[in-house]
PALUM-527660 format. One line per 3 residues: number of its first residue (from 1); for each residue x, y, z of C-alpha. Coordinates in Angstrom, 3 decimals, padded with zeros to 6 digits, always signed. Layout:
<sites>
NUM> X/Y/Z ~ ...;
</sites>
This chain:
<sites>
1> +000.000/+000.000/+000.000 ~ +001.273/+003.439/-000.960 ~ +001.623/+005.406/+002.281;
4> +002.300/+008.715/+000.528 ~ -000.637/+011.048/+000.011 ~ -000.688/+014.351/-001.857;
7> -003.284/+017.059/-001.176 ~ -004.107/+020.181/-003.185 ~ -005.077/+022.998/-000.834;
10> -003.836/+023.978/+002.623 ~ -007.167/+025.250/+003.934 ~ -008.979/+023.785/+006.908;
13> -010.374/+020.756/+005.054 ~ -007.026/+019.828/+003.514 ~ -005.191/+020.371/+006.789;
16> -007.708/+018.252/+008.705 ~ -007.252/+015.411/+006.230 ~ -003.471/+015.784/+006.431;
19> -003.383/+015.745/+010.246 ~ -005.410/+012.543/+010.415 ~ -003.392/+010.830/+007.718;
22> -000.105/+011.839/+009.344 ~ -001.290/+010.495/+012.702 ~ -001.885/+007.195/+010.909;
25> +001.769/+007.295/+009.756 ~ +001.147/+008.331/+006.179 ~ +003.649/+010.569/+004.445;
28> +001.616/+013.659/+003.539 ~ +002.415/+016.551/+001.224 ~ +000.162/+019.574/+000.696;
31> +000.484/+021.929/-002.259 ~ -001.161/+025.338/-002.291 ~ -001.118/+028.180/-004.828;
34> -001.258/+030.822/-002.051 ~ +001.672/+031.828/+000.107 ~ +000.019/+030.879/+003.406;
37> -002.974/+029.107/+004.894 ~ -005.916/+031.443/+005.443 ~ -004.594/+034.000/+002.965;
40> -007.980/+034.500/+001.289 ~ -009.452/+035.695/+004.605 ~ -008.906/+038.985/+006.386;
43> -008.562/+037.867/+010.015 ~ -012.340/+038.325/+010.261 ~ -014.610/+036.576/+012.729;
46> -016.516/+033.505/+011.581 ~ -018.476/+030.849/+013.441 ~ -018.095/+027.098/+013.828;
49> -021.774/+026.157/+014.062 ~ -022.967/+024.322/+017.156 ~ -026.714/+023.897/+016.725;
52> -027.372/+021.202/+014.114 ~ -025.732/+018.382/+016.093 ~ -026.214/+017.290/+019.699;
55> -022.456/+016.904/+020.068 ~ -020.711/+020.120/+021.047 ~ -018.339/+021.449/+018.388;
58> -015.317/+021.339/+020.727 ~ -015.922/+017.641/+021.421 ~ -016.383/+017.115/+017.694;
61> -012.977/+018.681/+017.009 ~ -011.295/+016.367/+019.490 ~ -013.025/+013.380/+017.871;
64> -011.506/+014.302/+014.502 ~ -008.060/+014.760/+016.098 ~ -008.023/+018.569/+016.027;
67> -006.765/+020.302/+019.158 ~ -008.801/+023.480/+019.806 ~ -005.714/+025.500/+020.716;
70> -006.710/+028.457/+018.543 ~ -008.493/+031.520/+019.880 ~ -012.242/+030.927/+020.201;
73> -015.292/+032.060/+022.133 ~ -018.582/+030.250/+022.619 ~ -021.496/+032.536/+021.731;
76> -024.473/+031.852/+023.999 ~ -025.834/+035.406/+023.915 ~ -027.262/+036.624/+020.620;
79> -029.309/+039.610/+019.476 ~ -031.555/+039.161/+016.437 ~ -033.026/+042.195/+014.694;
82> -035.852/+042.191/+012.158 ~ -037.865/+044.813/+010.188 ~ -039.971/+047.413/+012.015;
85> -037.330/+047.827/+014.726 ~ -038.098/+044.389/+016.121 ~ -035.234/+042.887/+018.082;
88> -034.792/+040.249/+020.750 ~ -031.895/+039.260/+022.981 ~ -031.395/+035.536/+023.550;
91> -029.631/+033.727/+026.366 ~ -029.005/+030.213/+025.055 ~ -028.519/+026.889/+026.851;
94> -025.172/+026.348/+025.120 ~ -023.112/+028.178/+022.490 ~ -024.944/+028.617/+019.192;
97> -021.543/+028.769/+017.503 ~ -017.889/+029.216/+018.387 ~ -016.423/+032.484/+017.216;
100> -013.001/+032.109/+015.576 ~ -010.803/+034.244/+013.384 ~ -009.846/+033.272/+009.848;
103> -006.647/+034.441/+008.234 ~ -002.891/+034.534/+008.683 ~ -002.600/+035.890/+012.238;
106> -001.120/+033.477/+014.751 ~ -004.378/+033.111/+016.697 ~ -006.452/+032.222/+013.620;
109> -007.960/+028.788/+013.070 ~ -006.093/+028.376/+009.781 ~ -002.671/+028.973/+011.304;
112> -003.253/+026.651/+014.222 ~ -004.332/+023.811/+011.941 ~ -001.241/+024.513/+009.858;
115> +000.940/+024.226/+012.980 ~ -000.736/+020.983/+014.022 ~ -000.152/+019.553/+010.559;
118> +003.530/+020.504/+010.548 ~ +003.984/+019.181/+014.100 ~ +002.683/+015.833/+012.849;
121> +005.187/+015.747/+010.013 ~ +003.099/+017.103/+007.143 ~ +005.096/+018.918/+004.460;
124> +003.416/+022.028/+003.026 ~ +004.531/+023.641/-000.226 ~ +003.102/+027.133/-000.698;
127> +003.196/+029.088/-003.970 ~ +002.998/+025.702/-005.639 ~ -000.248/+025.146/-007.584;
130> -001.002/+021.627/-008.781 ~ -003.645/+020.007/-010.942 ~ -006.209/+017.564/-009.506;
133> -004.612/+014.835/-011.608 ~ -001.385/+015.251/-009.601 ~ -002.875/+014.648/-006.146;
136> -005.058/+012.224/-004.192 ~ -007.254/+014.780/-002.378 ~ -008.526/+018.087/-003.749;
139> -009.238/+020.796/-001.170 ~ -008.825/+023.945/-003.226 ~ -011.814/+025.918/-001.923;
142> -014.801/+027.435/-003.752 ~ -015.164/+027.821/-007.490 ~ -014.677/+031.337/-008.805;
145> -017.334/+031.192/-011.479 ~ -020.638/+033.047/-011.330 ~ -022.434/+029.929/-012.497;
148> -021.604/+028.008/-009.334 ~ -021.418/+030.704/-006.644 ~ -024.218/+030.313/-004.109;
151> -023.557/+033.220/-001.773 ~ -021.448/+036.319/-001.330 ~ -020.288/+038.081/+001.798;
154> -018.778/+041.547/+001.980 ~ -017.902/+043.611/+005.007 ~ -015.383/+045.425/+007.150;
157> -012.984/+044.413/+009.890 ~ -011.842/+047.129/+012.265 ~ -010.862/+048.134/+015.779;
160> -013.683/+049.568/+017.843 ~ -014.658/+050.822/+021.283 ~ -017.897/+048.814/+021.326;
163> -018.491/+046.145/+023.951 ~ -018.522/+042.487/+022.961 ~ -021.570/+041.897/+020.747;
166> -023.103/+039.218/+018.550 ~ -025.867/+040.714/+016.418 ~ -027.687/+039.227/+013.449;
169> -030.091/+041.114/+011.183 ~ -032.807/+039.384/+009.152 ~ -033.943/+042.022/+006.690;
172> -033.997/+041.783/+002.890 ~ -033.359/+045.509/+002.640 ~ -029.815/+044.925/+003.884;
175> -029.177/+041.313/+002.837 ~ -031.661/+039.768/+000.361 ~ -032.378/+036.119/+001.170;
178> -029.509/+036.288/+003.628 ~ -028.494/+038.136/+006.764 ~ -026.234/+040.857/+008.101;
181> -024.067/+040.511/+011.167 ~ -021.976/+042.535/+013.602 ~ -019.508/+040.595/+015.748;
184> -017.298/+042.282/+018.333 ~ -014.751/+040.674/+020.596 ~ -012.106/+042.401/+022.685;
187> -012.144/+045.592/+020.633 ~ -012.023/+043.896/+017.239 ~ -015.087/+043.856/+014.980;
190> -016.424/+042.165/+011.858 ~ -019.448/+043.774/+010.185 ~ -020.841/+042.309/+006.982;
193> -023.753/+041.427/+004.714 ~ -024.186/+037.861/+003.465 ~ -026.465/+037.717/+000.418;
196> -027.892/+034.996/-001.820 ~ -029.117/+037.065/-004.765 ~ -028.586/+040.477/-006.455;
199> -024.837/+039.900/-006.319 ~ -024.025/+042.969/-008.409 ~ -025.285/+045.127/-005.543;
202> -023.105/+043.439/-002.925 ~ -021.169/+046.576/-001.980 ~ -024.420/+048.535/-001.732;
205> -025.862/+046.026/+000.735 ~ -022.651/+046.032/+002.734 ~ -022.745/+049.791/+003.132;
208> -026.480/+049.804/+003.883 ~ -025.697/+047.325/+006.647 ~ -023.033/+049.640/+008.030;
211> -025.413/+052.601/+008.049 ~ -028.065/+050.483/+009.737 ~ -025.746/+049.604/+012.608;
214> -024.530/+053.199/+012.870 ~ -028.160/+054.231/+013.297 ~ -028.596/+051.895/+016.261;
217> -025.122/+051.883/+017.816 ~ -022.453/+054.473/+018.502 ~ -019.024/+053.047/+017.791;
220> -015.622/+054.002/+016.459 ~ -014.067/+052.426/+013.378 ~ -010.269/+052.414/+013.263;
223> -007.801/+050.480/+011.107 ~ -010.634/+049.595/+008.737 ~ -010.177/+046.938/+006.048;
226> -012.699/+045.663/+003.516 ~ -013.142/+041.975/+002.819 ~ -015.321/+039.751/+000.663;
229> -015.794/+036.091/-000.055 ~ -017.880/+033.490/-001.847 ~ -019.500/+030.215/-000.925;
232> -020.267/+027.024/-002.841 ~ -022.834/+024.335/-002.167 ~ -023.599/+021.240/-004.221;
235> -024.166/+017.532/-003.699 ~ -021.069/+015.904/-005.149 ~ -021.220/+012.944/-007.468;
238> -018.360/+010.523/-007.725 ~ -015.867/+012.453/-009.917 ~ -014.679/+010.884/-013.150;
241> -011.039/+011.539/-012.245 ~ -011.257/+009.242/-009.205 ~ -010.041/+011.919/-006.793;
244> -011.488/+012.834/-003.399 ~ -012.880/+016.382/-003.290 ~ -013.404/+017.918/+000.144;
247> -014.443/+021.240/+001.678 ~ -016.038/+023.678/-000.728 ~ -014.169/+022.070/-003.628;
250> -016.498/+019.142/-002.973 ~ -019.583/+021.267/-002.320 ~ -019.616/+020.598/+001.425;
253> -021.397/+023.625/+002.840 ~ -024.519/+024.688/+004.730 ~ -026.807/+026.138/+002.067;
256> -029.041/+028.041/+004.495 ~ -026.603/+030.187/+006.473 ~ -023.227/+029.391/+004.913;
259> -021.662/+028.027/+008.102 ~ -019.277/+025.700/+006.314 ~ -016.314/+025.139/+008.632;
262> -017.763/+022.108/+010.386 ~ -018.610/+020.579/+006.999 ~ -015.124/+021.354/+005.700;
265> -013.317/+019.695/+008.575 ~ -015.732/+016.750/+008.663 ~ -015.208/+016.061/+004.968;
268> -011.440/+016.262/+005.505 ~ -011.686/+013.755/+008.346 ~ -013.816/+011.362/+006.267;
271> -011.349/+011.642/+003.395 ~ -008.523/+010.524/+005.679 ~ -010.696/+007.826/+007.236;
274> -011.649/+006.433/+003.827 ~ -007.988/+006.106/+002.844 ~ -006.821/+004.685/+006.174;
277> -009.640/+002.126/+006.397 ~ -009.967/+001.423/+002.670 ~ -013.566/+002.663/+002.545;
280> -015.515/+004.601/-000.070 ~ -015.421/+008.322/+000.724 ~ -018.566/+009.133/-001.241;
283> -020.560/+006.350/+000.401 ~ -019.544/+007.697/+003.805 ~ -020.637/+011.216/+002.862;
286> -023.961/+010.102/+001.412 ~ -024.752/+008.480/+004.743 ~ -023.188/+010.968/+007.155;
289> -023.329/+014.391/+005.463 ~ -025.862/+014.383/+002.633 ~ -029.015/+014.236/+004.828;
292> -028.197/+017.520/+006.569 ~ -026.946/+019.073/+003.333 ~ -030.228/+018.225/+001.612;
295> -032.120/+019.625/+004.586 ~ -030.132/+022.860/+004.391 ~ -031.147/+023.197/+000.731;
298> -034.829/+022.788/+001.654 ~ -034.356/+025.311/+004.460 ~ -032.785/+027.750/+001.973;
301> -035.828/+027.341/-000.294 ~ -038.256/+028.033/+002.569 ~ -036.226/+030.979/+003.851;
304> -036.092/+032.554/+000.383 ~ -039.887/+032.388/+000.177 ~ -040.808/+033.843/+003.562;
307> -038.971/+037.188/+003.335 ~ -039.407/+040.185/+005.615 ~ -043.022/+039.399/+006.457;
310> -041.975/+036.331/+008.419 ~ -038.696/+037.364/+010.065 ~ -040.443/+039.332/+012.790;
313> -042.794/+036.427/+013.519 ~ -039.879/+033.999/+013.548 ~ -037.952/+035.980/+016.153;
316> -041.075/+036.279/+018.279 ~ -041.633/+032.522/+018.107 ~ -038.088/+031.781/+019.199;
319> -038.269/+034.237/+022.101 ~ -041.750/+033.545/+023.507 ~ -042.908/+030.042/+022.625;
322> -039.698/+028.051/+022.775 ~ -037.968/+027.155/+026.025 ~ -034.694/+026.359/+024.274;
325> -034.083/+027.986/+020.841 ~ -031.099/+025.685/+020.291 ~ -033.384/+022.653/+020.188;
328> -035.688/+024.352/+017.685 ~ -032.720/+025.289/+015.508 ~ -031.557/+021.657/+015.619;
331> -035.004/+020.427/+014.614 ~ -034.777/+022.637/+011.536 ~ -031.898/+020.412/+010.366;
334> -033.598/+017.091/+010.999 ~ -034.347/+015.115/+007.838 ~ -038.134/+014.951/+008.336;
337> -040.690/+013.386/+006.002 ~ -041.878/+016.818/+004.859 ~ -038.356/+017.913/+003.988;
340> -037.728/+014.655/+002.131 ~ -040.914/+015.266/+000.123 ~ -039.871/+018.841/-000.643;
343> -036.316/+018.003/-001.687 ~ -037.108/+016.775/-005.253 ~ -038.907/+020.087/-005.887;
346> -036.016/+022.049/-004.412 ~ -033.587/+020.037/-006.517 ~ -035.414/+021.109/-009.674;
349> -035.598/+024.774/-008.613 ~ -031.957/+024.919/-007.513 ~ -030.640/+022.547/-010.171;
352> -027.650/+024.690/-011.100 ~ -026.654/+024.979/-007.448 ~ -027.371/+021.511/-006.095;
355> -025.986/+019.623/-009.106 ~ -022.277/+018.921/-009.179 ~ -020.875/+021.660/-011.493;
358> -018.055/+019.370/-012.610 ~ -020.647/+017.233/-014.378 ~ -022.720/+020.008/-015.981;
</sites>
């Protein structure tokens, strides 16, 4: 058996696969066209989601052999704002997500996974692009083609005097079919709009979001930097080239909110597991990941329909009629009979997004 594995992409999915393979005494090499892991991010805050599974995300990381030695914060207090000045503050039973930073700073998730990989003997070659045909695992991130892009985010990172905050805004005026957010931790802030349509107006929605928060909060903005990014979602078929595609290169993403880090690392872990144990990666994913991915697509369809008229009602329902909003959020990701019935319709409506773009 060949114990040497090559991976294209030194992002979090590729690094997770590499760490697990190296721990199993494989010789692992990673090749990346960028000059560092996390280079496409701007040291902005993102969240490792913690609501769709009963298992806490930190325990999940340990189970996939990732040490959570990066900077993180569990977010169990959240403010949700909706049209007509409706807003509610939630105290949750456990963190809804874990706030981490993405980028090249030493405390970022990307850099800590890089360090763990190197400590386990993984060799990483930056500024060294490779073709899928030259590697065993492809973890090169999202496609940069308007045909396949499923969501855009644009915002600002900056230093601020505002207290720690976690605010989400559900309002199509500022983020059509998506959401805006304002995350502050220890004087550092990320403010952005995440949209799922009208992509040409992305910068306009970003700046509308900024003005909205300025209207409701007084805060300073220093050392301001803009950032933007894309997201990809699709249900991967077995590729003709016989390679294993993971992370967003393989379509592994949450289609409703775009919280893709847990999917990325899980797919990286399953890729390593399939090689180590001689199992079929795509069979594992169809059983373990596809049900929630399909559910997220149905949830995206429902969310796109409801619009502003329902956001206010939704927040009210979470705050008044539900003892534990986390449990309700988890139920939204259960593969129920109704969602299974809806999925074929959603698949037709979102054909260009759900279908594997490598086969179209």
